[in-house]
N, C-alpha and C positions, 0 to 999 in steps of 0.2 A: 225458317227457310234459309236465311243466309248462312247459318251455322252448318247446315247440311252440305252446302257447297264447299265449305272450308274443310270438312272432315277428311276427304281424300288427301288434301295437301298436308294436313297435320299428320296423317298416318305415314305419308312419304317422308316427312321430316323425322319422325320417330324412328322409322326404319333406317334412315341414313345415319342417325346418331348411334343406334344400336350396332349397326354395321361397323362404324368407326371404332367403337369400343371393343367389338369382337375381333377386329383385325389387330388392335393393339395387344389384346390378350393372346391371340395366336402368335404374334411376334415375340412376346415375352416367353411363352412356353417353348416355342420352337428354338429360341436362342439358348435356353437352358438345357434342352434335351441332349444335343442339338439335332434338328431335322431340317436339312438345307432346303428342300423343295417348298415346304410350308413357310419357312422363314423368309425366303426370297419373295414368294408370292404375297405374303401378308405385308411385308415391308413396302413393296412396290404398289400394291393395291391401296395401302393406307395413304401414301402420298398422292396417288391419283385421285382418290375419293376426296381428300382435303382440297386439292386444286379444283375439282369439279364443284364442290360446295362453295368455294370462294367466288366462283362466277355465277352460280345458279341459285344458291341459298345463303347469301351473306348474313341474312337475319338470324338463321340458325346458329351460325358460327359466332355471331355477336352475343348470343345467349351463353355460349360456352365461355366467351371472354369475360362475362360478368362473374363467373366462378373461377377466374384466373387460369382457365384451361385454354388459352388462346393459341394462335398458330405457332408462336415462338416456343411455347412449352411443348406442344405436340411434336414439332419437328426436332427439338432437342431430345425428346424421349425416343423418337424413332432412330435418330443417329446414335444415341447412347446404346440402344438395344442392338444396333448393327455392330457397334464396336465390341459389345459383349459377345455377340455371335462370332466375330472374328477371333476372339481369344479362345473360344471353345471349339472351334473347327480345326481339325488336324490338317497339317500341311502348310500352315502359315506361321512364319517366325515372328513372334510378338515384338522382340527387341528391334529387329531390322526393319519390319514393315508396319507394325502397329503404332509405334511411337511417332514416326514422322506424320502418319495420317492424323493422329490425335492432335499434334501441334498445328497441322494445316487446318483442321476443323476449327480450332480455337481462333486462328487467324481469320477464317471465313466469318465466324460469328462476330468477331471484333469489327470487321469491315461492315457488317450489317448494321451495327450500332453507329458506326461513323456515318454511314449513308443515311441513317435515320436522323442523326443530328444535322447533317447538311440539309435534309429535306425540311426540317423544322425551320432552319434559317431562311431557306428559300421561300417557304410559305409566309413567314413573317415579313420578309422583304416585299412580297407581292400582296400584302394586305394593307391597303391604304386606309387612312382615317375617314375617307369618304368614298362613295360609289356614285358614278355618274352614268347617265344615259341621254342620248340625243345632244351630247356636248362634245366638241372636239377637244379631247384631253391628251392629244399626242405629245404635248409639251412635257407630260409627266413620264416620258420614256416608257410607254406601254409596249409590251412584247407578248408574243404567243406563250402559252403555258408550257412548262416542261412535261414530259410524259407522266401520266398519272401513276404508272407502275413505279416510277422512281420517287415521285413527290408526295403521293397521297395513299398509295396502296402498299403499306409496309408489310402487311401479312402476306399479301399475294406476291410481292417482290421476293420475300424470303423463300417462299415455297418454289417459285419459278426458278430462282437462281440455285436452289438446292437440288434440282433435278439432276444435273450432271454429277454432283457429289454422290447422291444416292445411287445413281446408275453405276458409277465406278465402284463404289463400295460393294454393291450386290454382285457385280461381275467378279470382283475379287473373291467373294464368298463362294461363287460357283467354280471359278478356275484355280483358286488358291494362288493367284499371281498378283502381287502387291502393286504392280505398275498401273493396273487399271484403277485402283483406288487413288493412287497419286495423280493420275491423269484427270480423273473426274473431279476431285477436290480442287486441283489446280485450275481447272476450267471454271469452276464455280467462283474461286477467288478472283480470277481474271474478269469474269462478268461483273462481280460486285465492285471491283476496282474501277472498271469502265463506267459503271453506273454512277459512282461517286464523282468521277472526273466530269462526266457529262452534266450531271446535276449541278456541280459546282460552277459551271459556266454561267448559270443564271445569277450568280453572286458577283460577277464581274461588272464593271461600270457600264459596259455596252448593253447588257441585258437587264440591269437592275434599275427598278423604278426610283424616282427621287424620294428623299426622306419625307417624313411627315411635316416638318416645318415648311419645306418648299412646296408641298402639296397645298397647305393652307394659304401660303403666299400666292400661289397660282389661283386658288379659288377666290381670294380677295380681288385679284386682278380681273378674273372672269366676271364676277358680280359687278365690278365697276364698269366693265365694257357692256355687259348685257343690260344692266340697270332694270332688274325685275321690279314690278310694282305690286303684283298680287300673286299669292301662292296658295296651292291646296296642300294642306298638311294631313298626313295619314299615317297611322300606326295600327297594326292589327295582326291577327293570326293568318295561317295559310289559307283559310277558306273565306276570309273577309274582304278580299281584294275587290269583289263586285261593288262594295260600298263606295269605293273611289272611282272605279271604272265607269259608273253611271254618270259621272260628272265630267268626263274627259271632253266630250264634244262641246259642252257649255264653256269649259275653261278655255278651249282653243279658239272659241269665237268671240271672246271678250275683247273690247277695245283697250287692251292693256298689254303689259309684258308679263305673261304668265310663267309660273314655275311650279313644279311638284316637289314637295319636301317629304321624304320618307324617313323612317327610323330603323327599319329592319332590312338587312342586306338581301334576304331572299325576296323581299317584296318588289325589288327593282324589276325582276323578270315576271312578276305577277300582274303588273300594270299592263293593260291592253295597248295595242299599237297607238301611238300618238307622236306628234312632232314637238310637243311641249318638253322643254328641258327638265330632267329629273336629277335631283341630288338626294342621296341618302346619307344621313348623319347618324351612324350607329351610337356615337357617344354624345352626350349632351354638351360637353365642353366645346366640341367642334361646331355644333349647331349655332352657337352664339356668334359665329361669323356673320350671321344674317343681321345682327343688331346694327352693324355699321354699314349695311348696304342700303340701297334705295328702296328696299321692300317696305310697303306701307300697310298691307293687310294680309290676313290668312283666312282661307275658307276651310271649315272643318266638317267633313261629311259623317264623322262618327266620334263618339266619346271614347277615349282610350286612356290607359293608365299613364302613358307618356305625354298626354296632352298638357298636363299641368306644367311640364318642363318648358314647353314653348310659350306658354302664357306668361312666363317671367320676362320675356323680351319686351321692354317698355316702349320701344319705338314702333311696334307693330300692333295694329288693331285686329281683332278676331271676330269672325262671324260664324255661327253654327248653322249649317245648311242641311244637316241630316241626310239620310239615304233612303228616304221614303216616309210618308206620313199616313197614319191610320188613327183610329180611335183608341188604340191600346195605350196603356200608361207609359210604355217605353217611349212614346212620342213626346212625352212631357217630363223628361228626366230632369231632376233638380240640378244636375251638373250644368245645365244650359245657362244658369245665371252667372257662370264664370266667364262667359264671353261678353264682348262689348255689345254685340247685337245677335239676335236670333232671327234668321230668315226663314219664312214659312211660305207656303203656296198661296193661301187665301185667308179670308176672315175666319173660317172654321178653326184653323189652327190657333189663331189669336184667342178665340173664345175658349179653346181647349186649355191653353196655358192659364187663362184667367180662372177657369173652374178648378184646375189642378192646384192652384195656389202654391207653386213651388219656388216662388221668389223671383220670377222673371218679370221685370217691369214692362208694362204695356208699351211705353215709349221706346223700349229696346227691341221691339218686334217689328220686322219689316216684311211686307208681303211682296214676294217676287215671282210668284207663279212656279211652274215646273218647266223649265226650258227643254228638258229632255223629251217632253211629250210631243214635240213638233212632228215626228214621223208618223204619229197615229192618225189614221184617216177617219173622217167624221162619218156618222151614220148616214147610209144611203137608202134606207127603206128595208122592207121585208125581203127575205131570201128569194132569189129568182130562179135558182136551180132546183134540181130534184132533192137536194139534201140541205138540212139546216145544220150548220157547223156550230157545235157547242164546245167551248173551251172550259174544261174543269181544271182550275189552277188553285188547289188548296195550299195553304201555308203550312209551316211545320209546327211541331208541338211546343216550341219555346223552352225556356229554362225553368219556368215556374210550375210546370205540371198542371196548369189550368186546362181542363178538358174542353173549354170553349175556344182554345187557340186554333185548333185544327179540326176539320171535319173528317179527316181521313179515317180515324179510328172508329168514331161513333156513327158516322153517316156516309162515309165514302163509298162503301160497297153498295148500299141502297141507292145512292145517287146514280152510280154507274149502271146498276142493274136496270133502273127505270129508263135511263137514257138509251141503253142498248136495246131495250124492248121496243123502242120506236124505230121502225124501218126507215124513216125519213131523216134520221139523225146521223151525222158524222161526228164522232167524238175525238177531240184533241185532249189528251191527258198530260198535263205538265205539272208534276208535283214539285214542291220546294226541294232544292238539292240537299237540305239538311234533314229531310223527313226521316225519322227513325234514329237520329243521332243521339237523342236523349232517352226516348221511350221505345224500346224494341218492339212493343206492340204496334206502334205506328208503322215501323218498318215492315212488320209482317203483314199488316193490313194493306200497305202500299204494294207489296208483292202480290197479294191476292187480287187486288184491283187490276194490276197489269195482266195477271193470268186470265181474268175475266175478259179483258179487251182482246187478248190474243185468241181466246177461244171463240169470241164473237166474230172475229175476222175469218175464221175457218168456215163459218156458216154463210158468209157473203161471197159474192162473185161478181165479176163484171170486167170490162175492158181495162187493160193496163196501158200506160204510155209505152211507146216503142223504145227500142234501144237508143235511139237518138236523144231521148230525154235524159237517160242515165249518163250518156256521154257528155251532154251539155252541162249537167250538174258536176261531173268530174272535172270538166275544164274550168268551170267557174270556181269550184272548190280550190283547185290548184292555184288559180289566179289570186283568190282571196288569201290563201295561206301564204303565198309569196309576199303579199303586202303586209300582212298582220303578224308574221312571225319572222324570226331571224335564225338562220341556219348556223349553228355553232359546231365546231369540232367536238367530238365526243369528249376529249380531254380538256376542253376550254375551262379556264377558271375565271374568277371575277375580273381580273385585270384584262384578260383577253377579251371578255365580253364588252368591257368598257371601250376597248380598241375597235371592235367590230361595230358597236352601236354608237358611233360618233355622231357628228352633226348630220341630221337627215338631209337628203337631197330632194329638192322640189317640194311641191305641196302634196305630201303623201296622204294626208287626211281626206282631201277631196277625191283622190283616187280610191281610197278605202271605201268612202261613201258610195261611189259609183259601183265598185266591185261588190259591195254588200247588197245593194239593191238588185244587181244582176243575179247574185247567188240566190237570194230569197225567191226571185221569180222562177229560177231554174229548179229550186228545191220543191216548191209547191207543184210545179208542172210535172215533176218526176213521180208524183204520188197519185194513185187512183183516187178519184173524187169520192168513191164509196167506202174507202178503207179507213177504219179508225187508226189513230196514230198515238203512240206513246213517245213523248218528247222529253228526254232527260239530259240531252247534251246542251252545251252553251249555244249552239246553233240549231234551229232558229231561236233568236231571243224572244222574250215575252211580247214585245211590241209587234213583232212580225206575226205572232199568233193572234194578237188583237185584230190585225188588219184583215185576216181571213175568217174570223169568227163572227157569227151572228148573235151569240149569247155567251155571257160569262157566268159561271157558277164558281164562287170562291168563298173565302172566309173573311173575317174582319182583318184586313191587311191593306198595305199600300197598293196592292194590285187593283183593288176596287177603285181607289181614288184616281189612279192613272187611267183605268178603263173609262171612267166617267168623262174624260176629255173627248171621247168619241160619241157620247150620248146614246150609245147602244143599250139595249135592255140587259139587265143583270139580275142575279139572285145571290143571296148570302145564306149559308147554312147556319142555323141556330142550334149549336150543341152546348150552349152555356147553361141550360136548365131554366133560363128566364122565360117568361111569357113573351109573346110577340110584341106586345105594347111596351114592356120594360126593355126588351132588346132594342127596339127602335129608339127609345128615349135615351138609353145609355150609349148607343153607337150611332151618331147622326149620319155616318157614312152610308148606312143601310136604308136610310129613310126613303130613297127613291127607287128601291128595288124590291123584288119579291123575297119573302122569307120562307126558307125551306126547313122543315122539321127533320130530325134524324131519320124518320121513316121515308122521307122523300116523296110523300104522296101528292105533293103539289107540282111535280115535274110535268105531267101531261097538260095541265092548265097553263103552265108557264110556256111550254112550247107552242101551244095554240095562240097565245098572245104575241109571240114573236112572229109567227107566220101570218097573223092577222092583226096589223097595227091598230085597227079600230078597237081592238080589245085590250090594247096596251094602255093601262090607266096611269102609268108612271112617266110618260114622255115629257110632260111639262115639268114635273118634279125633278127629272134628271137634268134638264137644262138649267133649272134654278140651282140645284145642288152643285152642278159643275162650277158655276160662278162662285158659290159659297166656299167650295173646297179649293179651287184652283185659281180664283181671281178672274178678272175680266180678260177677254181675248184681245182687247185694244187698250193700251199698246201691247204688243206681243210680249210674252214672258221673258224672252231673251233681252228685249229692250229694257224691261223693268229690272232685270237682274243686273244688267250692265250699269244702269243708273245707280243702283244700290252700291255697286262696287266703287263707282266714282265718288259717291257721297261719303262712304266710309274712308276712302283714301283721302278725301278732303279733310276729314276729322283728324286723320293721322298727321297730315301736313300742319294743321292748326296746332296740334299738340307739340310738334317739333319746333314750330315757330315760337311758341310760348317758352319752351325749355331753352332755346337759344337766346331769347330775350333775357331770361333770368340769369343766364351765364354771363351775358355782356353787362347787364346792369344789376348788380347784387341788390337784393331787397334790403331796405333800411328798417330795422325793427321799430315799431311805433312805441312811444313812451307809455308806461303803465298809467292807468287811470289814477288821478290824484297826485301824481308825482310831478314835481316842478321840472321844467325842461332844463337840462344841464347846459351851463354856459361854458364854453371852452376857455381855459385859461391861456393867457399869452404864453407863447413858446419861450422857453429859457434859452433856446439855441438861437443866436443872432443870425445864423445863416442856415435855414432849413435845407438848402440844396446839398449841404455836406452829408445829409443822410440818404442821398439818392441810392448809393450802393446798397445800403441796408434794406430800403423798401423794395428795390428791384429783386433782391434775393428772396425776401419773404413772399413777394408776388409769385 
């Protein structure tokens, strides 16, 4: 189904490509014949189409660039054909009019290369060895970015500045008057020269950022002033930022000086709104500035290829906090033994590591709970309204191709069909955002499930909230967007974003929390209570869905563990091929919930137990499993997490103290067993003080 939606776009791209080739062919033929009307039309249309595609289909032109048929080659070909046409058209003196135009075109293209060289210098000057956010870095002489047309869009710049030249040349073809060509090419040269001069101003001291050495000196000074103690380290791809974002609220509430350390430049803007200072170290050499800072420990929400680089800093302790826990093997990665400590939610994870036997010592495991689960409201009894809200939140298929990873493919449609058959159910469908990214069959099943839900909504009717509800949601959305996003100029580059995203003003995180709560209230109030919902956007988040749902149906994933903090009923789909007994034994997370087969024939009984709590046989088991998975409620998880931070920071302090003591008092090697203790001979130097200079030099 997704491919069907892309077919018209591909057809349009192919048509544009064939049109471009046809225009070039028409230009060649009409230049050789010659035939002025076709020649002029093909030349002008070719440039216009190229410009249009530069703005609307840059990906298609990028493909042409891979075969070395880029904008420079295409424009050179068009100009060459126009010059050939001028030679073959009667009424134009080649010696008097053609030669100057040819020289002028050479000058124009030479200036294009000069402009490109200046653009490279400007981009290099504006690429710092670090990237910051939520830090006042004005001392680095940060300035607004130059126009993208001049600094980054060299193909577009060439075509735009070629318009006067092409227009003048074609006017000469029509009128046989060479002054039009001279005027057009001269104007193009003037535009390119002006672009070079303007772009070059960003290389002047007033607009140029400080050099790399001074940037690192400034960073050392900032670290000395801020004195960070705990950092969250993160490295990953474009879709992995959620793994770090889930820990932002916890990090900001710690009784410490927090810092976020990133490794990829693009990730700086992927991190959600926060007041915590952010520093990105693209190169490992610059990251070692942290070694001489006050930083004591790092939190790691994910294992990444670049994690091993930061583990080499000996002054910093490292704790692996993961980005969710489940019974899957990925929750017990052998890489975890590389960290000083592994922080888990509760006893279940400790047992999981012991059973996995991946080399993580029990004494290195610390139970801290899940501080992020604080917004989840506890179970308040059976549904009281006319509808039972069911949240179906399956996970994705994973990388290993295990059919038991997700229920979408083997059970999803049956689950949804059974739920939609109950008139008293309101379904919230929130699939994992990566569903279908590995197995296209899962993506197709996901689309079929969405179609089923949309079709079911057409068979339902009822009252809808008035226009004031939509207006309130729009107002709350604008308010939340203003707090959680930063408005950049369209041409802003990395340096300009650092300037705009300087030190935050006020307690923005408290404002965001209030605005988020108000938005969620407005969101649910804007929806009819009888209408099924497909939720694929970042808002509302999964925890907000937890708070309005009476029942969760999911797979073996961290969603189930988080849901258990509410102690509400839940069910897990068994698509692993195991028997129910084996499934419960292998995945302890499901032990306090109902097990649904791929046929989903247990859905009616499950709904009945939700509506009638006396039939709910898992209530006591859920309360017990909650403690087993997430740890006790007292002290609160945030307090336990904060205590673990201080304890590990204390270990870092002890290690530093030991190293400083060793440097002050060098260790004296003990004599070998059986060897007689050496007796120092009397000095032959009558005045040992005469050797002071020598000993001080060697020291």
